[in-house]
C-alpha positions as CSV (number, residue, x, y, z in Angstrom):
1,M,0.0,0.0,0.0
2,G,1.4,3.4,-0.9
3,I,1.5,6.5,1.2
4,F,-0.6,8.5,-1.2
5,I,-4.3,8.4,-1.3
6,K,-6.5,9.2,-4.3
7,V,-8.8,12.1,-3.7
8,K,-12.2,11.4,-5.2
9,P,-13.4,14.2,-7.5
10,I,-16.6,14.7,-5.6
11,K,-14.6,15.9,-2.5
12,A,-12.6,18.3,-4.6
13,N,-15.9,19.6,-6.1
14,R,-17.1,20.3,-2.6
15,F,-14.1,22.5,-1.8
16,Q,-14.6,24.2,-5.2
17,K,-18.3,24.8,-4.3
18,A,-17.3,26.3,-1.0
19,N,-14.9,28.7,-2.7
20,E,-17.5,29.7,-5.2
21,T,-20.4,30.2,-2.7
22,D,-21.3,33.7,-1.6
23,G,-22.0,34.1,2.0
24,I,-22.2,36.7,4.7
25,L,-21.9,36.0,8.4
26,D,-24.2,38.7,9.8
27,V,-25.2,38.2,13.4
28,S,-27.3,40.8,15.3
29,S,-27.6,38.9,18.6
30,E,-24.8,39.8,21.0
31,Q,-24.9,36.3,22.6
32,V,-24.6,34.6,19.2
33,K,-21.7,37.0,18.3
34,L,-19.9,35.9,21.5
35,Q,-20.4,32.3,20.6
36,V,-19.2,32.8,17.0
37,N,-16.1,34.6,18.4
38,I,-15.4,31.9,21.0
39,I,-15.2,29.2,18.4
40,D,-13.6,31.5,15.8
41,L,-16.3,30.6,13.2
42,T,-15.7,32.3,9.8
43,E,-17.7,32.8,6.7
44,Y,-15.5,30.3,5.0
45,D,-16.2,27.7,7.7
46,L,-19.9,28.1,7.0
47,K,-19.3,27.7,3.3
48,L,-17.5,24.5,3.9
49,I,-20.2,23.2,6.2
50,H,-22.8,24.0,3.5
51,A,-20.7,22.3,0.8
52,F,-20.1,19.2,2.9
53,R,-23.6,19.1,4.4
54,E,-24.7,15.9,2.8
55,A,-21.6,14.1,4.1
56,I,-21.7,15.8,7.5
57,E,-25.4,15.6,8.3
58,P,-25.6,11.8,9.2
59,Q,-22.8,12.3,11.8
60,A,-23.9,15.8,13.1
61,E,-25.2,14.6,16.4
62,E,-22.0,12.7,17.1
63,V,-19.9,15.7,16.1
64,V,-21.9,18.0,18.3
65,D,-21.6,15.6,21.3
66,A,-17.8,15.4,20.8
67,F,-17.5,19.1,20.5
68,Y,-19.4,19.7,23.8
69,Q,-17.4,17.0,25.6
70,T,-14.2,18.7,24.6
71,I,-15.5,22.1,25.8
72,L,-16.6,20.6,29.1
73,Q,-13.2,18.8,29.6
74,K,-11.4,22.1,29.2
75,W,-13.6,23.7,31.9
76,K,-12.9,21.0,34.5
């Protein structure tokens, strides 16, 4: 087995889609602004999430649980 992996075209297309997507991160709620700043969420992050939505959605609950477990461990 080689050390290189073949990138499937569909994955590359998702990155291309993210780069071509227009988006604005416009938050009026001060609490949401704080949360966005805490996790350093960017417009590009949201574009990637949108582009990879179909692949991410089935694992969303698991990802969210892992995220909050990490946050809680840092506060212990």
